[in-house]
VOBA-1610 file (N, C-alpha, C; in pm, whole numbers, padded with zeros to 5 digits, always signed):
BEGIN
Met-00754-00370+00130Met-00850-00303+00045Met-00776-00229-00065Ala-00824-00242-00186Ala-00763-00173-00299Ala-00798-00024-00295Phe-00734+00052-00381Phe-00758+00196-00386Phe-00894+00227-00446Asn-00957+00334-00397Asn-01083+00379-00458Asn-01048+00457-00585Asp-01151+00502-00659Asp-01127+00568-00787Asp-01045+00696-00773Phe-01074+00776-00672Phe-01001+00900-00651Phe-00854+00872-00620Glu-00829+00779-00527Glu-00691+00744-00490Glu-00616+00689-00611Arg-00684+00605-00688Arg-00622+00547-00807Arg-00582+00656-00907Ala-00669+00755-00927Ala-00640+00863-01021Ala-00520+00946-00973Val-00517+00979-00844Val-00405+01056-00788Val-00275+00977-00800Asn-00280+00848-00768Asn-00160+00764-00775Asn-00111+00749-00919Asn-00204+00726-01012Asn-00163+00711-01153Asn-00102+00840-01207Lys-00154+00954-01166Lys-00096+01081-01210Lys+00047+01095-01157Ala+00068+01064-01030Ala+00203+01071-00972Ala+00298+00974-01043Leu+00250+00853-01070Leu+00333+00754-01137Leu+00365+00794-01281Asp+00266+00847-01352Asp+00290+00890-01490Asp+00392+01004-01496Cys+00382+01099-01403Cys+00480+01209-01397Cys+00620+01155-01369Phe+00630+01062-01275Phe+00759+01002-01240Phe+00819+00930-01361Ile+00738+00849-01429Ile+00786+00773-01544Ile+00834+00867-01654Glu+00760+00973-01682Glu+00800+01067-01786Glu+00932+01137-01752Gln+00958+01163-01625Gln+01085+01223-01585Gln+01201+01126-01604Arg+01178+00997-01580Arg+01286+00898-01582Arg+01305+00828-01716Arg+01206+00835-01804Arg+01216+00761-01930Arg+01329+00813-02017Pro+01399+00722-02083Pro+01504+00764-02175Pro+01442+00821-02303Pro+01523+00881-02389Pro+01470+00931-02517Pro+01404+00819-02596Glu+01312+00856-02681Glu+01229+00758-02752Glu+01311+00657-02834His+01420+00701-02894His+01498+00609-02977His+01571+00502-02895Ile+01585+00523-02765Ile+01653+00427-02677Ile+01554+00328-02615Arg+01427+00362-02610Arg+01327+00282-02539Arg+01316+00137-02582Pro+01342+00100-02706Pro+01340-00045-02736Pro+01449-00123-02661Gln+01557-00055-02621Gln+01666-00120-02549Gln+01661-00098-02398Leu+01598+00010-02354Leu+01587+00041-02212Leu+01467+00132-02190Asp+01377+00088-02105Asp+01261+00170-02072Asp+01231+00150-01924Ile+01134+00221-01874Ile+01094+00209-01734Ile+00942+00199-01728Gly+00893+00121-01634Gly+00749+00104-01620Gly+00711+00079-01475Tyr+00582+00060-01455Tyr+00533+00032-01320Tyr+00413-00060-01326Glu+00384-00120-01212Glu+00269-00208-01199Glu+00210-00186-01060Val+00078-00178-01054Val+00009-00161-00927Val-00069-00288-00898Asn-00039-00350-00785Asn-00110-00469-00738Asn-00163-00440-00599Ala-00296-00433-00586Ala-00361-00399-00459Ala-00305-00266-00409Gln-00228-00265-00302Gln-00174-00142-00245Gln-00023-00135-00258Thr+00032-00207-00354Thr+00175-00210-00378Thr+00206-00162-00519Val+00304-00073-00530Val+00349-00022-00658Val+00492-00072-00680Asp+00514-00137-00792Asp+00648-00181-00830Asp+00695-00101-00951Val+00815-00045-00940Val+00878+00027-01051Val+00990-00062-01102Phe+01003-00073-01236Phe+01102-00164-01292Phe+01158-00109-01422Glu+01279-00154-01456Glu+01339-00128-01587Glu+01293-00237-01681Ile+01278-00202-01808Ile+01236-00296-01911Ile+01347-00303-02015Arg+01401-00423-02034Arg+01511-00443-02129Arg+01493-00577-02201Pro+01546-00586-02323Pro+01551-00719-02387Pro+01660-00802-02320Asp+01641-00932-02320Asp+01741-01024-02266Asp+01871-01009-02346Trp+01982-01018-02279Trp+02109-00996-02347Trp+02145-01108-02445Lys+02086-01228-02424Lys+02111-01338-02516Lys+02007-01348-02627Asp+01882-01316-02593Asp+01771-01332-02686Asp+01686-01205-02685Asn+01700-01123-02787Asn+01629-00995-02793Asn+01477-01009-02798Thr+01427-01127-02826Thr+01282-01145-02832Thr+01222-01161-02693Val+01306-01188-02593Val+01260-01202-02454Val+01280-01069-02382Ile+01172-01018-02325Ile+01179-00890-02254Ile+01187-00918-02104Arg+01282-00854-02037Arg+01303-00872-01893Arg+01263-00747-01816Arg+01215-00767-01694Arg+01185-00658-01602Arg+01280-00667-01483Lys+01355-00560-01460Lys+01447-00556-01346Lys+01386-00465-01241Pro+01356-00517-01122Pro+01295-00435-01017Pro+01384-00318-00977Val+01322-00202-00957Val+01394-00082-00917Val+01352-00039-00777Ala+01221-00031-00754Ala+01170+00016-00625Ala+01032-00044-00600Arg+00998-00054-00473Arg+00864-00100-00432Arg+00813-00002-00328Val+00688+00040-00346Val+00624+00131-00252Val+00491+00069-00211Lys+00474+00049-00081Lys+00351-00012-00028Lys+00275+00089+00056Phe+00144+00091+00037Phe+00059+00178+00117Phe+00002+00097+00233Val+00021+00147+00355Val-00034+00083+00474Val-00151+00170+00519Arg-00271+00124+00488Arg-00390+00204+00511Arg-00412+00235+00659Thr-00382+00141+00747Thr-00404+00164+00891Thr-00316+00275+00945Glu-00202+00299+00880Glu-00111+00405+00921Glu-00118+00527+00831Glu-00189+00513+00718Glu-00197+00620+00618Glu-00058+00666+00574Gln+00031+00567+00549Gln+00167+00598+00508Gln+00211+00503+00397Trp+00302+00555+00317Trp+00366+00477+00212Trp+00503+00433+00263Arg+00537+00308+00237Arg+00667+00254+00276Arg+00750+00224+00151Leu+00872+00273+00150Leu+00959+00261+00034Leu+01063+00152+00057Tyr+01081+00067-00045Tyr+01175-00045-00038Tyr+01266-00045-00160Trp+01384-00103-00143Trp+01478-00123-00253Trp+01525-00268-00251Met+01569-00319-00366Met+01611-00459-00375Met+01763-00468-00371Arg+01810-00548-00277Arg+01954-00572-00265Arg+01997-00681-00362Gly+02125-00707-00366Gly+02181-00808-00456Gly+02132-00949-00428Asn+02080-00973-00307Asn+02026-01106-00275Asn+01881-01122-00320Leu+01830-01023-00394Leu+01695-01022-00451Leu+01584-01016-00346Lys+01615-00960-00230Lys+01514-00938-00126Lys+01493-00788-00110Trp+01369-00752-00077Trp+01333-00612-00057Trp+01370-00568+00085Tyr+01429-00447+00095Tyr+01466-00389+00223Tyr+01412-00248+00233Ala+01377-00208+00355Ala+01331-00072+00378Ala+01442+00025+00339Tyr+01405+00131+00269Tyr+01502+00231+00227Tyr+01525+00328+00342Glu+01638+00313+00406Glu+01674+00403+00516Glu+01771+00506+00463Pro+01760+00628+00498Pro+01690+00685+00613Pro+01550+00738+00582Asp+01498+00715+00462Asp+01373+00778+00421Asp+01270+00671+00383His+01230+00590+00478His+01143+00475+00454His+00994+00510+00449Leu+00949+00602+00533Leu+00807+00635+00543Leu+00776+00767+00472His+00663+00768+00401His+00621+00886+00326His+00471+00904+00342Ser+00428+01029+00340Ser+00285+01058+00354Ser+00212+01046+00221Thr+00285+01059+00108Thr+00222+01046-00024Thr+00309+00960-00115Leu+00246+00905-00216Leu+00321+00829-00317Leu+00416+00922-00391Gln+00373+01043-00418Gln+00456+01140-00487Gln+00586+01165-00411Ser+00579+01175-00279Ser+00697+01196-00196Ser+00792+01076-00208Ala+00739+00955-00204Ala+00822+00835-00216Ala+00889+00830-00353Leu+00815+00864-00458Leu+00871+00863-00593Leu+00978+00971-00611Lys+00963+01081-00541Lys+01065+01185-00545Lys+01196+01133-00486Thr+01186+01056-00378Thr+01304+00996-00318Thr+01369+00897-00414Val+01288+00818-00483Val+01341+00723-00582Val+01411+00799-00694Asn+01349+00906-00740Asn+01406+00985-00850Asn+01539+01049-00810Thr+01547+01099-00686Thr+01669+01161-00638Thr+01779+01056-00621Asp+01744+00941-00564Asp+01835+00826-00549Asp+01968+00867-00485Ala+01961+00936-00373Ala+02082+00990-00308Ala+02183+00882-00270Leu+02138+00763-00235Leu+02228+00655-00193Leu+02256+00556-00306Cys+02210+00586-00427Cys+02231+00500-00544Cys+02179+00358-00524Cys+02067+00344-00458Cys+02007+00213-00433Cys+01912+00171-00545Phe+01854+00265-00613Phe+01750+00232-00711Phe+01803+00220-00853Phe+01874+00318-00898Phe+01923+00317-01036Phe+02075+00304-01046Gly+02139+00282-00932Gly+02284+00261-00931Gly+02360+00380-00942
//
């Protein structure tokens, strides 16, 4: 089940705050920016860059994935390894709110999300 209007508003506010904290200065954004996409109950955070060979092609590099499990009322945080598969972010995999999960991504204590 997708998010209801209230949940969507709370989630979008948390995501917008996170993006504003992580976004580079405006003059750098054509070369490096950050964005997100919400599909059903999954939030993907990604870097946005032009292709290194062809500046007209824009690439999205996955940074983090957060999934909401409604039956457990918890958010699960994942990071992408070099083999391009998503793995649970240990030791802080489960979160009660999206904001809490995004705070962990922003802190990036193990350098899994932004290197």
